C-alpha positions as a Markdown table, in Angstrom:
| # | Residue | x | y | z |
|---|---|---|---|---|
| 1 | Met | -69.5 | 180.7 | -78.4 |
| 2 | Thr | -70.3 | 177.6 | -80.4 |
| 3 | Lys | -73.8 | 176.2 | -80.6 |
| 4 | Lys | -72.6 | 172.9 | -79.0 |
| 5 | Ile | -71.1 | 174.6 | -76.0 |
| 6 | Leu | -74.2 | 176.8 | -75.5 |
| 7 | Thr | -76.4 | 173.7 | -75.7 |
| 8 | Leu | -74.2 | 171.9 | -73.1 |
| 9 | Met | -74.4 | 174.9 | -70.8 |
| 10 | Val | -78.2 | 175.1 | -71.1 |
| 11 | Leu | -78.5 | 171.4 | -70.5 |
| 12 | Gly | -76.2 | 171.6 | -67.4 |
| 13 | Ser | -78.3 | 174.4 | -66.0 |
| 14 | Ala | -81.5 | 172.6 | -66.7 |
| 15 | Val | -80.3 | 169.5 | -64.8 |
| 16 | Val | -79.2 | 171.6 | -61.8 |
| 17 | Met | -82.6 | 173.4 | -61.7 |
| 18 | Gly | -84.6 | 170.2 | -62.2 |
| 19 | Ala | -82.8 | 167.9 | -59.7 |
| 20 | Ser | -84.0 | 167.1 | -56.2 |
| 21 | Leu | -81.8 | 167.6 | -53.2 |
| 22 | Asp | -81.4 | 163.8 | -52.9 |
| 23 | Glu | -80.3 | 163.6 | -56.5 |
| 24 | Lys | -77.8 | 166.4 | -56.0 |
| 25 | Ile | -76.3 | 164.8 | -52.9 |
| 26 | Gly | -76.1 | 161.4 | -54.7 |
| 27 | Gln | -74.0 | 162.9 | -57.4 |
| 28 | Met | -71.4 | 163.9 | -54.8 |
| 29 | Phe | -70.4 | 160.4 | -53.9 |
| 30 | Met | -68.2 | 157.8 | -55.5 |
| 31 | Val | -68.2 | 154.3 | -53.9 |
| 32 | Gly | -66.5 | 151.0 | -54.4 |
| 33 | Phe | -68.5 | 147.8 | -54.3 |
| 34 | Phe | -68.0 | 144.0 | -54.5 |
| 35 | Gly | -69.0 | 142.2 | -57.6 |
| 36 | Thr | -68.0 | 141.5 | -61.2 |
| 37 | Gln | -71.5 | 142.0 | -62.5 |
| 38 | Ala | -74.2 | 144.7 | -62.0 |
| 39 | Pro | -77.6 | 143.3 | -63.2 |
| 40 | Ser | -80.7 | 145.4 | -62.6 |
| 41 | Asn | -81.5 | 143.6 | -59.3 |
| 42 | Ser | -78.0 | 144.0 | -57.8 |
| 43 | Gln | -77.4 | 146.3 | -54.9 |
| 44 | Ile | -75.0 | 148.6 | -56.7 |
| 45 | Cys | -77.5 | 149.0 | -59.6 |
| 46 | Lys | -80.3 | 149.8 | -57.2 |
| 47 | Asp | -78.0 | 152.4 | -55.5 |
| 48 | Ile | -77.1 | 154.0 | -58.8 |
| 49 | Arg | -80.7 | 154.1 | -59.9 |
| 50 | Asp | -82.4 | 155.0 | -56.6 |
| 51 | Tyr | -79.9 | 157.5 | -55.2 |
| 52 | Asn | -78.5 | 159.0 | -58.4 |
| 53 | Leu | -75.0 | 157.9 | -57.4 |
| 54 | Gly | -72.4 | 160.0 | -59.1 |
| 55 | Gly | -69.7 | 157.4 | -59.6 |
| 56 | Val | -68.1 | 154.1 | -58.8 |
| 57 | Ile | -64.5 | 153.0 | -58.5 |
| 58 | Leu | -63.3 | 149.6 | -59.7 |
| 59 | Phe | -60.5 | 147.4 | -58.1 |
| 60 | Asp | -59.0 | 144.1 | -59.0 |
| 61 | Tyr | -57.7 | 143.1 | -55.6 |
| 62 | Asn | -60.4 | 141.6 | -53.3 |
| 63 | Pro | -59.5 | 142.3 | -49.7 |
| 64 | Ile | -62.2 | 139.9 | -48.4 |
| 65 | Asp | -61.4 | 136.9 | -50.5 |
| 66 | Lys | -58.1 | 136.9 | -52.3 |
| 67 | Ser | -59.1 | 133.9 | -54.4 |
| 68 | Lys | -61.9 | 136.0 | -56.1 |
| 69 | Pro | -61.7 | 139.2 | -58.1 |
| 70 | Lys | -63.4 | 142.3 | -56.6 |
| 71 | Asn | -64.5 | 143.9 | -59.9 |
| 72 | Ile | -62.0 | 142.9 | -62.5 |
| 73 | Ser | -61.4 | 139.4 | -63.9 |
| 74 | Asn | -61.0 | 139.9 | -67.7 |
| 75 | Lys | -61.5 | 142.4 | -70.5 |
| 76 | Ala | -64.9 | 141.1 | -71.7 |
| 77 | Gln | -66.2 | 140.9 | -68.1 |
| 78 | Val | -65.2 | 144.6 | -67.4 |
| 79 | Ala | -66.7 | 145.8 | -70.6 |
| 80 | Lys | -70.0 | 144.1 | -69.7 |
| 81 | Leu | -69.9 | 145.4 | -66.2 |
| 82 | Thr | -69.4 | 149.0 | -67.2 |
| 83 | Lys | -72.3 | 148.7 | -69.7 |
| 84 | Gln | -74.5 | 147.3 | -66.9 |
| 85 | Leu | -73.5 | 150.1 | -64.6 |
| 86 | Gln | -74.2 | 152.8 | -67.1 |
| 87 | Lys | -77.6 | 151.2 | -67.8 |
| 88 | Cys | -78.5 | 151.7 | -64.2 |
| 89 | Ser | -77.6 | 155.4 | -64.4 |
| 90 | Lys | -80.5 | 157.8 | -65.0 |
| 91 | Asn | -78.6 | 159.9 | -67.6 |
| 92 | His | -76.0 | 157.2 | -68.5 |
| 93 | Asn | -73.2 | 159.5 | -67.4 |
| 94 | Leu | -72.0 | 157.6 | -64.3 |
| 95 | Leu | -68.4 | 158.2 | -63.6 |
| 96 | Ile | -66.6 | 154.8 | -63.7 |
| 97 | Ala | -63.1 | 155.2 | -62.2 |
| 98 | Val | -59.9 | 153.3 | -61.8 |
| 99 | Asp | -56.4 | 154.0 | -60.7 |
| 100 | Gln | -54.4 | 153.5 | -63.8 |
| 101 | Glu | -51.1 | 155.3 | -63.6 |
| 102 | Gly | -48.6 | 152.7 | -65.0 |
| 103 | Gly | -46.0 | 150.8 | -63.1 |
| 104 | Lys | -47.2 | 149.4 | -59.7 |
| 105 | Val | -50.4 | 151.3 | -59.9 |
| 106 | Gln | -52.4 | 149.8 | -62.8 |
| 107 | Arg | -55.6 | 147.9 | -62.1 |
| 108 | Phe | -55.8 | 146.3 | -65.5 |
| 109 | Lys | -53.0 | 143.7 | -65.4 |
| 110 | Ala | -51.7 | 141.3 | -68.1 |
| 111 | Lys | -53.0 | 138.3 | -66.1 |
| 112 | Tyr | -56.6 | 139.6 | -66.8 |
| 113 | Gly | -55.9 | 139.9 | -70.5 |
| 114 | Phe | -55.0 | 143.6 | -70.5 |
| 115 | Tyr | -51.7 | 145.0 | -71.8 |
| 116 | Gly | -50.5 | 145.5 | -68.2 |
| 117 | Lys | -47.0 | 146.8 | -69.0 |
| 118 | Phe | -47.5 | 150.5 | -69.0 |
| 119 | Pro | -44.3 | 152.1 | -67.5 |
| 120 | Lys | -44.2 | 153.9 | -64.2 |
| 121 | Ala | -43.8 | 157.7 | -64.3 |
| 122 | Ser | -40.1 | 157.7 | -63.3 |
| 123 | Asp | -39.4 | 155.6 | -66.4 |
| 124 | Met | -41.7 | 157.6 | -68.7 |
| 125 | Ile | -39.4 | 160.7 | -68.3 |
| 126 | Lys | -36.5 | 158.6 | -69.9 |
| 127 | Ile | -38.7 | 158.1 | -73.0 |
| 128 | Pro | -38.9 | 160.6 | -75.8 |
| 129 | Arg | -42.0 | 162.8 | -75.6 |
| 130 | Asp | -43.5 | 161.4 | -78.8 |
| 131 | Lys | -43.1 | 157.9 | -77.6 |
| 132 | Ala | -44.7 | 158.9 | -74.3 |
| 133 | Ile | -47.7 | 160.2 | -76.1 |
| 134 | Asp | -48.1 | 156.9 | -78.0 |
| 135 | Ile | -47.9 | 155.0 | -74.7 |
| 136 | Tyr | -50.6 | 157.1 | -73.0 |
| 137 | Thr | -52.7 | 157.0 | -76.1 |
| 138 | Lys | -52.6 | 153.2 | -75.9 |
| 139 | Met | -53.6 | 153.3 | -72.3 |
| 140 | Ala | -56.5 | 155.6 | -73.0 |
| 141 | Lys | -57.7 | 153.4 | -75.9 |
| 142 | Glu | -57.7 | 150.4 | -73.6 |
| 143 | Leu | -59.6 | 152.2 | -70.8 |
| 144 | Lys | -62.2 | 153.4 | -73.4 |
| 145 | Ser | -62.6 | 150.0 | -74.9 |
| 146 | Val | -63.9 | 148.6 | -71.6 |
| 147 | Gly | -66.0 | 151.5 | -70.6 |
| 148 | Ile | -63.8 | 153.4 | -68.2 |
| 149 | Asn | -64.4 | 157.1 | -68.4 |
| 150 | Tyr | -62.4 | 158.4 | -65.4 |
| 151 | Asp | -58.8 | 157.7 | -64.6 |
| 152 | Leu | -57.6 | 158.9 | -61.2 |
| 153 | Ala | -54.3 | 160.0 | -62.6 |
| 154 | Pro | -51.8 | 161.5 | -63.4 |
| 155 | Val | -49.7 | 162.0 | -60.3 |
| 156 | Val | -48.1 | 165.5 | -60.3 |
| 157 | Asp | -46.3 | 165.1 | -56.9 |
| 158 | Leu | -42.7 | 166.2 | -57.2 |
| 159 | Asp | -40.1 | 163.6 | -56.4 |
| 160 | Ile | -38.3 | 165.6 | -53.7 |
| 161 | Asn | -38.0 | 163.2 | -50.9 |
| 162 | Pro | -35.8 | 160.1 | -51.6 |
| 163 | Lys | -37.1 | 158.5 | -48.4 |
| 164 | Asn | -40.8 | 158.8 | -49.5 |
| 165 | Tyr | -42.2 | 155.3 | -49.9 |
| 166 | Val | -45.6 | 156.1 | -51.4 |
| 167 | Ile | -44.4 | 158.3 | -54.3 |
| 168 | His | -40.6 | 158.0 | -54.8 |
| 169 | Lys | -40.0 | 154.3 | -54.1 |
| 170 | Leu | -42.9 | 153.3 | -56.3 |
| 171 | Gly | -41.6 | 155.5 | -59.1 |
| 172 | Arg | -45.0 | 157.4 | -59.3 |
| 173 | Ser | -43.5 | 160.8 | -60.0 |
| 174 | Phe | -42.3 | 162.4 | -63.2 |
| 175 | Gly | -39.4 | 163.9 | -61.3 |
| 176 | Lys | -38.3 | 167.0 | -59.3 |
| 177 | Ser | -38.9 | 169.6 | -62.0 |
| 178 | Pro | -42.3 | 171.2 | -62.1 |
| 179 | Ser | -42.0 | 171.9 | -65.8 |
| 180 | Val | -41.1 | 168.3 | -66.7 |
| 181 | Val | -43.8 | 167.0 | -64.4 |
| 182 | Ser | -46.4 | 169.3 | -65.9 |
| 183 | Met | -45.3 | 168.5 | -69.5 |
| 184 | Tyr | -45.7 | 164.7 | -69.1 |
| 185 | Ala | -48.9 | 165.1 | -67.0 |
| 186 | Ser | -50.3 | 167.3 | -69.8 |
| 187 | Glu | -49.6 | 164.6 | -72.4 |
| 188 | Phe | -51.3 | 162.1 | -70.2 |
| 189 | Ile | -54.4 | 164.4 | -69.9 |
| 190 | Asp | -54.5 | 165.0 | -73.7 |
| 191 | Ala | -54.3 | 161.3 | -74.5 |
| 192 | Met | -57.1 | 160.5 | -72.1 |
| 193 | Asn | -59.3 | 163.3 | -73.1 |
| 194 | Glu | -59.0 | 162.4 | -76.8 |
| 195 | Tyr | -60.7 | 159.1 | -76.0 |
| 196 | Gly | -63.3 | 160.5 | -73.7 |
| 197 | Val | -61.6 | 159.6 | -70.4 |
| 198 | Leu | -61.5 | 162.2 | -67.6 |
| 199 | Thr | -58.4 | 162.6 | -65.4 |
| 200 | Ser | -57.4 | 163.8 | -62.0 |
| 201 | Leu | -54.3 | 165.6 | -60.9 |
| 202 | Lys | -53.1 | 164.2 | -57.6 |
| 203 | His | -52.3 | 164.5 | -54.7 |
| 204 | Phe | -52.9 | 168.2 | -53.8 |
| 205 | Pro | -51.1 | 170.1 | -52.2 |
| 206 | Gly | -48.2 | 167.7 | -52.7 |
| 207 | His | -47.4 | 164.2 | -51.4 |
| 208 | Gly | -43.9 | 164.0 | -52.8 |
| 209 | Ser | -42.2 | 165.5 | -49.7 |
| 210 | Ser | -43.9 | 163.2 | -47.2 |
| 211 | Leu | -42.5 | 160.4 | -45.2 |
| 212 | Gly | -45.6 | 158.5 | -44.1 |
| 213 | Asp | -48.4 | 156.7 | -45.8 |
| 214 | Thr | -51.9 | 158.2 | -45.5 |
| 215 | His | -53.4 | 154.8 | -46.2 |
| 216 | Lys | -52.2 | 153.8 | -42.7 |
| 217 | Gly | -52.5 | 156.9 | -40.6 |
| 218 | Phe | -51.8 | 160.5 | -39.9 |
| 219 | Val | -49.1 | 162.0 | -42.0 |
| 220 | Asp | -47.6 | 165.4 | -41.1 |
| 221 | Ile | -45.7 | 167.2 | -43.8 |
| 222 | Thr | -45.5 | 170.6 | -42.0 |
| 223 | Asn | -41.7 | 170.7 | -41.9 |
| 224 | Leu | -41.1 | 168.8 | -45.2 |
| 225 | Trp | -43.4 | 170.5 | -47.7 |
| 226 | Asp | -42.2 | 173.1 | -50.1 |
| 227 | Lys | -44.3 | 175.7 | -52.0 |
| 228 | Ile | -42.7 | 174.5 | -55.3 |
| 229 | Glu | -45.1 | 171.5 | -55.0 |
| 230 | Leu | -48.0 | 173.7 | -56.0 |
| 231 | Glu | -46.4 | 174.7 | -59.3 |
| 232 | Pro | -47.8 | 171.8 | -61.4 |
| 233 | Tyr | -51.3 | 172.7 | -60.2 |
| 234 | Gln | -50.7 | 176.3 | -61.2 |
| 235 | Arg | -49.4 | 175.3 | -64.6 |
| 236 | Leu | -52.2 | 172.8 | -65.3 |
| 237 | Lys | -55.2 | 174.5 | -63.6 |
| 238 | Asn | -56.9 | 175.2 | -67.0 |
| 239 | Arg | -56.1 | 171.8 | -68.3 |
| 240 | Ala | -57.1 | 169.6 | -65.4 |
| 241 | Asp | -60.5 | 167.8 | -65.4 |
| 242 | Thr | -60.4 | 167.3 | -61.7 |
| 243 | Val | -58.0 | 167.6 | -58.7 |
| 244 | Met | -57.6 | 165.0 | -56.0 |
| 245 | Val | -56.8 | 166.3 | -52.5 |
| 246 | Ala | -54.5 | 164.3 | -50.2 |
| 247 | His | -55.0 | 163.5 | -46.5 |
| 248 | Val | -51.7 | 165.1 | -45.6 |
| 249 | Phe | -51.5 | 167.5 | -42.7 |
| 250 | Asn | -49.6 | 170.7 | -43.1 |
| 251 | Gly | -49.7 | 173.0 | -40.1 |
| 252 | His | -48.5 | 176.0 | -42.2 |
| 253 | Leu | -51.6 | 175.7 | -44.4 |
| 254 | Asp | -54.1 | 174.7 | -41.8 |
| 255 | Ser | -53.2 | 174.1 | -38.1 |
| 256 | Lys | -56.2 | 171.9 | -37.4 |
| 257 | Tyr | -57.3 | 169.8 | -40.4 |
| 258 | Pro | -55.6 | 167.6 | -43.1 |
| 259 | Ala | -55.8 | 169.0 | -46.6 |
| 260 | Thr | -58.9 | 167.0 | -47.7 |
| 261 | Leu | -61.0 | 168.4 | -44.9 |
| 262 | Ser | -59.5 | 171.9 | -44.9 |
| 263 | Lys | -61.5 | 174.9 | -46.2 |
| 264 | Lys | -58.2 | 176.8 | -46.1 |
| 265 | Val | -56.5 | 174.3 | -48.4 |
| 266 | Val | -59.4 | 173.5 | -50.8 |
| 267 | Asn | -61.5 | 176.7 | -51.1 |
| 268 | Gly | -58.7 | 179.0 | -50.1 |
| 269 | Leu | -55.4 | 177.7 | -51.6 |
| 270 | Leu | -56.7 | 175.6 | -54.5 |
| 271 | Arg | -59.7 | 177.6 | -55.6 |
| 272 | Lys | -59.0 | 181.2 | -54.7 |
| 273 | Gln | -55.2 | 181.5 | -54.8 |
| 274 | Ile | -54.4 | 179.0 | -57.6 |
| 275 | Gly | -57.7 | 179.6 | -59.4 |
| 276 | Phe | -58.9 | 176.1 | -60.1 |
| 277 | Asp | -62.7 | 176.1 | -60.3 |
| 278 | Gly | -63.3 | 172.5 | -61.5 |
| 279 | Val | -64.3 | 169.4 | -59.6 |
| 280 | Val | -62.3 | 168.5 | -56.5 |
| 281 | Ile | -62.4 | 164.8 | -55.5 |
| 282 | Thr | -61.1 | 163.5 | -52.2 |
| 283 | Asp | -58.7 | 160.7 | -51.8 |
| 284 | Asp | -60.4 | 157.6 | -50.2 |
| 285 | Leu | -62.1 | 158.9 | -47.1 |
| 286 | Gln | -61.8 | 155.4 | -45.5 |
| 287 | Met | -58.0 | 155.7 | -45.3 |
| 288 | Gly | -56.3 | 155.6 | -41.9 |
| 289 | Ala | -55.4 | 159.3 | -41.9 |
| 290 | Ile | -59.1 | 160.2 | -41.8 |
| 291 | Lys | -60.8 | 157.2 | -40.3 |
| 292 | Ser | -58.5 | 157.1 | -37.3 |
| 293 | Lys | -59.4 | 160.7 | -36.3 |
| 294 | Tyr | -63.0 | 161.5 | -37.6 |
| 295 | Asn | -66.3 | 159.6 | -37.6 |
| 296 | Leu | -68.4 | 159.4 | -40.8 |
| 297 | Ser | -70.7 | 162.3 | -40.1 |
| 298 | Lys | -67.8 | 164.6 | -39.2 |
| 299 | Thr | -65.8 | 163.5 | -42.3 |
| 300 | Ile | -68.8 | 164.4 | -44.6 |
| 301 | Glu | -69.4 | 167.7 | -42.8 |
| 302 | Leu | -65.7 | 168.8 | -43.0 |
| 303 | Ala | -65.2 | 167.5 | -46.6 |
| 304 | Ile | -68.3 | 169.4 | -48.0 |
| 305 | Asn | -67.5 | 172.5 | -46.0 |
| 306 | Ala | -63.9 | 172.4 | -47.3 |
| 307 | Gly | -65.2 | 172.6 | -50.9 |
| 308 | Asp | -64.7 | 169.0 | -52.0 |
| 309 | Asp | -67.2 | 168.1 | -54.7 |
| 310 | Ile | -66.9 | 164.3 | -55.0 |
| 311 | Leu | -66.4 | 162.3 | -51.7 |
| 312 | Leu | -64.7 | 159.0 | -52.4 |
| 313 | Phe | -65.4 | 155.9 | -50.3 |
| 314 | Gly | -63.6 | 152.9 | -51.9 |
| 315 | Asn | -64.9 | 150.2 | -49.5 |
| 316 | Gln | -61.5 | 148.7 | -50.1 |
| 317 | Leu | -59.4 | 149.6 | -47.1 |
| 318 | Ser | -62.0 | 148.7 | -44.5 |
| 319 | Pro | -64.2 | 146.1 | -46.3 |
| 320 | Lys | -65.7 | 144.8 | -43.2 |
| 321 | Asn | -67.1 | 148.2 | -42.5 |
| 322 | Gln | -68.6 | 149.0 | -45.9 |
| 323 | Val | -70.4 | 152.3 | -46.1 |
| 324 | Thr | -73.6 | 152.4 | -48.2 |
| 325 | Ile | -74.8 | 155.3 | -50.4 |
| 326 | Lys | -78.1 | 155.2 | -48.4 |
| 327 | Thr | -76.1 | 155.9 | -45.2 |
| 328 | Leu | -74.0 | 158.6 | -46.8 |
| 329 | Ile | -77.0 | 160.5 | -48.2 |
| 330 | Ala | -79.0 | 160.1 | -44.9 |
| 331 | Lys | -76.0 | 161.5 | -42.9 |
| 332 | Thr | -75.6 | 164.4 | -45.4 |
| 333 | Lys | -79.3 | 165.3 | -45.2 |
| 334 | Lys | -79.1 | 165.2 | -41.4 |
| 335 | Leu | -76.1 | 167.6 | -41.4 |
| 336 | Ile | -78.1 | 170.0 | -43.7 |
| 337 | Lys | -81.1 | 169.8 | -41.3 |
| 338 | Gln | -78.7 | 170.6 | -38.3 |
| 339 | Gly | -77.4 | 173.6 | -40.2 |
| 340 | Lys | -73.9 | 172.1 | -40.4 |
| 341 | Ile | -73.8 | 172.0 | -44.2 |
| 342 | Lys | -75.3 | 174.6 | -46.6 |
| 343 | Ile | -77.5 | 173.7 | -49.5 |
| 344 | Ser | -75.7 | 176.4 | -51.5 |
| 345 | Asp | -72.5 | 174.3 | -51.2 |
| 346 | Ile | -74.4 | 171.2 | -52.4 |
| 347 | Asn | -75.7 | 173.2 | -55.4 |
| 348 | Lys | -72.2 | 174.5 | -56.3 |
| 349 | Ser | -70.7 | 171.0 | -56.2 |
| 350 | Tyr | -73.6 | 169.6 | -58.2 |
| 351 | Asp | -73.1 | 172.3 | -60.8 |
| 352 | Arg | -69.4 | 171.6 | -61.1 |
| 353 | Ile | -70.0 | 167.8 | -61.4 |
| 354 | Met | -72.7 | 168.3 | -64.1 |
| 355 | Lys | -70.3 | 170.6 | -66.0 |
| 356 | Leu | -67.6 | 168.0 | -65.8 |
| 357 | Lys | -70.0 | 165.3 | -67.1 |
| 358 | Thr | -70.8 | 167.3 | -70.2 |
| 359 | Lys | -67.2 | 166.4 | -71.3 |
| 360 | Leu | -68.3 | 162.8 | -71.5 |
């Protein structure tokens, strides 16, 4: 074992032992916010500083006022924003995330002064592997240059349903073959990691077979899903920084809860059967598939009990009902007091998150 790794492990353990319960809970949340700046007196800076918030997610599109940017207006502004955000963070290891896949899903567009022409996954597989590495290296460099350290990508859903709007029709999949999908996803991860950007495989246990859109409501894949959709996760379990769980419902895996809120899917299938012991992040818990069926307290309770480590609230899909980190922590502490959440699960998640952050 190298001295560096040993030091990181000791540091990680020290942080776990020295943190208060509030600080541990704060690390388990990632939120979206409105604003292109984060001075020390801004609400988001206060939240990061006062509640030890684990991460934030940036968006370009402003759902409240389309004439104004939400967080992204140009390269210099984003670079300044991320520096301000990190300055608010106690250990300067705030996760600052974006969805930057390529194709339709790239927050950093040419109109803001970014490259903005990264190909979608379905086009990437037509490109020679060495060229693909160059493209993803260019993407990683751009993210790093403006202070992004967490890319919620790559998509490892298999392109197995031609009627699928969310994955197939947007060209977000590297194809039907688990080996091809894993190969290109692996190149994506390597390129990002080389420049200090963390990644997330998505959307577990597979969204490529679905027909519906979990942004809008309940999506049942019980009779569409195939076990082959797990293969990329099995192949990449030791390479993945994090895994994002989808809100899809699969009655064969859990007859009661969607994947994100299912102990059988997260702790059972992903952790015990597949063997992934890294950080699990939820898809946005304000999406229709969750919000239409569960209130905030129940969502937090189920997500933490399922084994999710980072709970994502983008404040993007229901901007008029923004959830604050103060509320999230208060509700989590109340659930602990009521005996509905175990402190041991908070500790496990915090430990995983701190271990992940040593990669930064």
